[in-house]
C-alpha positions in Angstrom: 22.6 57.6 116.0 26.2 58.0 117.1 28.7 56.1 115.1 32.1 55.1 116.5 35.0 53.8 114.4 37.8 52.3 116.5 41.1 51.5 114.9 39.4 50.6 111.7 41.8 49.1 109.2 41.2 47.5 105.8 43.9 45.8 103.8 43.6 44.2 100.4 45.9 41.4 99.5 48.5 42.1 96.8 48.2 40.3 93.5 51.9 40.5 92.8 54.4 38.1 94.4 56.8 40.7 95.7 54.3 43.5 96.4 53.0 44.5 99.8 49.3 44.5 100.8 47.4 47.6 99.9 46.2 49.5 103.0 43.0 51.2 101.9 42.0 52.4 105.4 44.7 52.7 108.1 43.8 52.8 111.8 40.8 55.1 111.4 39.5 56.5 114.7 36.5 58.8 114.7 33.3 59.3 116.5 30.4 60.7 114.4 28.0 62.7 116.5 24.3 61.8 116.5 22.3 63.5 113.9 25.1 65.3 112.0 26.2 65.2 108.4 29.8 64.3 108.0 31.8 64.7 104.7 34.5 62.2 103.9 36.7 64.1 101.6 39.8 63.3 99.6 41.2 62.4 96.2 40.5 59.1 94.4 42.1 56.2 96.1 42.2 57.9 99.6 40.0 55.3 101.2 36.8 57.2 101.6 34.5 54.8 99.7 36.2 51.9 101.4 35.3 53.4 104.7 31.7 53.8 103.6 31.6 50.2 102.5 32.9 49.1 105.9 30.2 51.1 107.6 27.5 49.6 105.4 28.7 46.0 105.8 29.6 45.5 102.2 33.2 45.0 103.3 34.6 43.4 106.4 37.5 45.2 108.2 40.9 43.6 108.6 40.9 44.9 112.1 39.0 47.4 114.3 35.4 47.8 115.4 32.3 49.7 114.3 29.6 50.8 116.7 26.2 52.2 116.0 25.3 53.8 119.3 26.2 51.1 121.8 25.8 48.2 119.4 28.9 46.6 117.9 27.9 46.0 114.3 31.3 44.9 113.0 30.2 41.4 112.3 26.6 42.1 111.6 25.4 41.4 108.0 24.7 44.5 105.8 21.0 43.8 105.7 20.7 43.8 109.5 22.5 47.1 110.1 19.7 49.5 109.4 21.7 51.4 106.8 20.4 53.4 103.9 22.9 53.5 101.0 22.8 55.8 98.0 25.2 55.1 95.1 26.8 57.3 92.5 25.0 55.6 89.7 21.5 55.7 91.4 21.0 51.9 90.8 17.3 52.2 90.0 15.3 49.3 88.5 14.5 50.6 85.0 11.4 48.5 84.5 9.8 49.6 87.8 7.9 52.9 88.4 9.2 55.4 90.9 6.6 54.1 93.4 7.8 50.5 93.0 11.5 51.5 93.2 10.8 53.2 96.5 8.7 50.3 97.8 11.2 47.6 96.9 13.2 47.6 100.2 9.9 47.4 102.2 8.7 44.4 100.2 11.7 42.4 101.3 11.1 42.9 105.0 10.3 39.7 106.9 9.1 38.5 110.3 8.2 41.2 112.8 9.5 43.9 110.5 7.0 43.0 107.7 4.5 45.7 106.8 1.0 45.7 105.4 0.4 47.0 101.9 -1.2 50.2 103.4 1.8 50.8 105.7 4.2 50.4 102.8 2.2 52.8 100.6 2.1 55.4 103.4 5.9 55.1 103.9 6.6 55.3 100.2 4.5 58.4 99.8 6.0 60.1 102.9 9.5 59.4 101.5 8.6 60.7 98.1 7.1 63.9 99.6 10.3 64.4 101.6 12.4 64.5 98.4 9.6 66.3 96.5 8.9 63.7 93.9 5.4 62.6 95.0 4.0 63.9 91.7 6.2 61.5 89.7 5.3 58.2 91.3 3.9 56.5 88.2 6.9 57.4 86.0 9.8 55.1 85.1 13.4 56.1 85.6 14.0 56.8 81.9 11.3 59.5 82.1 13.1 61.4 84.8 16.0 63.9 84.8 19.2 62.9 86.5 18.3 65.0 89.6 14.9 63.4 89.8 16.5 59.9 89.6 18.9 60.8 92.4 15.9 61.9 94.5 14.3 58.5 93.9 17.4 56.8 95.1 17.5 58.9 98.2 13.8 58.2 98.9 14.4 54.5 98.5 17.2 54.7 101.1 15.0 56.7 103.5 11.9 54.6 103.2 13.4 52.0 105.5 13.9 54.6 108.2 17.6 53.8 108.5 19.7 54.4 111.5 22.5 55.7 109.3 22.4 57.2 105.8 25.4 56.7 103.6 25.9 58.7 100.4 28.7 57.6 98.0 29.5 60.5 95.6 25.7 60.9 94.9 26.1 64.1 92.8 29.0 63.1 90.5 26.7 62.3 87.5 24.8 65.6 87.6 25.6 68.8 85.8 26.8 71.9 87.8 23.3 73.5 88.3 21.7 70.2 89.3 24.6 69.4 91.7 24.0 72.7 93.5 20.2 72.1 93.7 20.5 68.5 94.8 23.1 69.1 97.5 20.9 71.8 98.9 18.1 69.2 99.0 20.3 66.6 100.7 21.2 69.2 103.3 17.5 70.1 103.9 16.4 66.4 104.0 19.2 65.6 106.5 18.2 68.5 108.8 14.5 67.5 108.6 15.1 63.8 109.4 18.1 64.3 111.7 19.5 61.0 110.4 23.2 60.6 111.0 24.6 60.9 107.4 28.0 60.2 106.0 28.6 61.9 102.6 31.6 60.7 100.4 32.9 63.1 97.8 36.1 64.3 96.1 34.5 67.7 95.5 35.7 69.9 98.4 33.1 72.6 97.6 30.3 70.0 98.0 31.7 68.8 101.3 32.3 72.3 102.7 28.9 73.6 101.8 26.7 71.0 103.5 28.8 69.2 106.1 28.7 69.8 109.8 32.2 68.2 110.0 34.6 67.2 107.3 37.2 64.4 107.4 40.1 64.9 105.0 41.8 61.7 103.9 44.9 60.7 102.0 46.3 57.3 101.3 43.9 55.7 103.8 44.9 58.0 106.6 43.0 60.8 108.3 44.7 64.1 107.7 42.4 66.5 109.6 38.9 66.6 111.1 36.9 69.7 111.9 34.2 72.2 110.8 34.7 73.1 107.2 35.6 76.7 107.7 38.0 75.9 110.5 39.8 73.3 108.4 40.0 75.8 105.5 41.4 78.6 107.8 43.7 76.4 109.8 45.1 73.5 107.8 47.5 71.2 109.6 49.7 70.3 106.6 50.3 71.3 103.0 48.1 68.5 101.6 45.0 69.8 103.4 45.8 73.4 102.5 46.2 72.5 98.8 43.2 70.2 98.7 40.7 72.8 100.0 39.9 75.9 98.1 38.7 77.1 94.7 40.8 78.5 93.0 43.4 76.3 94.8 46.0 77.8 97.2 49.2 79.2 95.6 52.3 77.3 96.8 55.7 78.9 96.6 59.2 77.6 97.5 60.5 80.1 100.0 62.9 80.6 102.8 62.8 82.2 106.3 65.7 84.5 107.0 65.8 86.5 110.3 62.1 86.0 110.8 61.2 87.3 107.4 59.6 85.1 104.7 61.5 85.5 101.5 60.1 84.4 98.1 62.8 84.7 95.5 64.9 87.7 96.5 62.0 89.6 98.1 61.2 89.6 101.8 57.4 89.5 101.6 56.2 89.1 105.2 57.4 89.1 108.8 57.1 85.6 110.4 57.9 86.1 114.0 59.1 83.1 115.9 60.2 81.0 112.9 63.8 79.9 112.6 65.9 80.3 109.4 64.9 77.4 107.1 63.6 76.5 103.7 59.8 76.4 103.6 56.7 76.0 101.4 54.7 79.3 101.6 51.1 78.8 100.7 48.9 81.9 100.0 45.1 81.7 99.5 44.0 83.6 96.4 42.1 86.1 98.6 45.3 86.7 100.6 46.8 89.0 97.9 46.3 92.8 98.0 47.1 94.9 94.9 49.8 97.3 96.0 52.0 99.5 93.8 54.8 99.2 96.4 54.0 95.7 97.6 56.9 93.4 98.3 55.8 90.4 96.2 56.5 91.0 92.6 54.9 88.8 89.9 54.8 88.9 86.1 51.3 89.7 84.9 49.7 87.2 82.6 46.0 88.2 82.3 43.1 89.7 84.2 39.8 87.7 84.3 36.7 89.7 85.4 34.3 87.3 87.0 31.5 89.7 88.0 31.9 90.2 91.8 35.6 89.4 91.8 38.5 89.7 89.5 41.2 87.0 89.0 44.7 88.3 88.5 46.7 85.6 86.8 50.5 86.0 87.0 53.7 84.0 87.2 56.6 83.8 89.6 59.8 81.7 89.4 59.2 80.3 92.9 55.6 79.3 92.2 55.0 75.5 92.3 52.2 75.6 89.7 51.9 77.1 86.3 50.5 80.4 87.5 49.6 82.5 90.6 45.9 83.2 91.0 44.9 86.2 93.1 41.3 87.2 93.8 40.7 90.9 94.2 37.5 93.0 94.2 36.1 93.7 90.7 36.5 97.4 91.1 40.2 97.1 91.8 42.6 98.8 89.3 45.4 96.5 88.2 48.4 98.8 87.8 51.2 97.3 85.8 54.8 98.6 85.6 56.7 97.0 82.7 54.6 93.9 82.9 55.0 93.5 86.7 52.2 93.4 89.2 52.9 93.8 92.9 51.1 92.6 96.0 51.2 92.9 99.7 49.9 89.9 101.7 47.2 89.3 104.3 49.2 87.4 107.1 46.2 85.3 108.2 45.9 83.9 104.6 49.6 82.9 104.4 50.7 79.5 105.7 54.1 78.1 106.2 55.0 74.4 105.9 58.2 72.4 106.5 60.0 71.8 103.3 60.6 68.2 104.2 57.6 66.9 106.2 55.1 69.5 104.8 53.7 69.9 108.4 52.4 73.3 109.4 54.9 75.9 110.8 53.0 78.5 112.8 54.1 82.1 113.2 53.1 85.2 115.1 51.6 87.9 113.0 53.5 91.2 113.3 
C-alpha cells in the first residue's frame, strides 16, 4: 500500500499567554512506496512519533492530507484505517494469554468483517508462527522475555492483516542483544508480508540496518530522505552528518584558504572549487589514515583495541567535541612523536559545511 503525505502539518496550542504554537510536524511531503520499510529517524522532539500518530489516526493534522493508496484517510477514524500499531511499551493485557492477546483485535470486528471462531484461531496461529511464538500461546506476558513480549505485540498488530504497519520505537526497552535479534526479525517479517511499514526510532543504527529508506527529521522538518548508505555518504547538512554514524563524525572549525582546507595552522586537504571562507570540516572516523608525515596533527589521548578495529582517541584545539575518534585497522602501528599522532585524510570521508547555515559545501577531489 502506497502512502502519501501532502503538506502534513501539526501544531499544538501554546499553554503560555505570550508563547507561539508548537509546530511538531511542518509541511511534511513524502510518498512512501508500496511494500517498503521506512525509518523515521531523529532526536527526541523532532516530530517522528507525531507523524506516526497522524498516520494512525490518533491525532488529527492541523492541515494537509494523508492518502493510503488512492483513499484519502485524513478524516477517517483510527479504527477504520486498517493500521497495525506497535508501541514502545508493548501494551499487552497482563491477565490474558498470548493467544488471547493476539485474538483481541479480531474479537472486536463487527458486521461484514466479523470472523468465526475457527477463522480467528487460524489467523492468530498464523500470526504467531510468523513471529515464531506459536509454542508460547498459553503463557501470560509476565512469563515471557522482553523480546517475546515484543513479538506478541507485533503478532497482535499483524493478525488484522493491516494495510499499514506502524512501529513506534519498538526496541527501546530491550537489551542490546535482544534489540539486534528483534530488529532482524522485524526485517524478516516485513519482507515476508510485504506490508508497507513505518518504523520510528532515535537509534540511527537500527534505522540504517533494516530500512529501505530513511527520513531524517529535526524540529518537525524533513532534513533528508534517501537510502541509508546514500544519506550516510552524502549528507546535505551538518545535522544529518552528525546524527548518522557510530562513533559520531568529528567536527572541526576550519577555514578554506586558496582552495586548501586548513584546520588550525595546518593545510590538511585540497578542496578545489571552494572560495576562501570559514567552514565546519566534518571527518568520519574511518576517514583518518595514520601517517608519520600526515598534515593533521593531534595530541594522542589513548588507543582502544576493539578486535577488528582500533580506536585512536586524540584531541585538537579546533575540534568541536571533547576528543577526536579515528578508526584504523587493528594491525596498524600507532607511532607517536612527543605525544603527537599524525593523519592524512580520505577526501571522500571529509565534508565541508557553511559556518553560518551549516549547509553542505561540495568540493572536487584533487
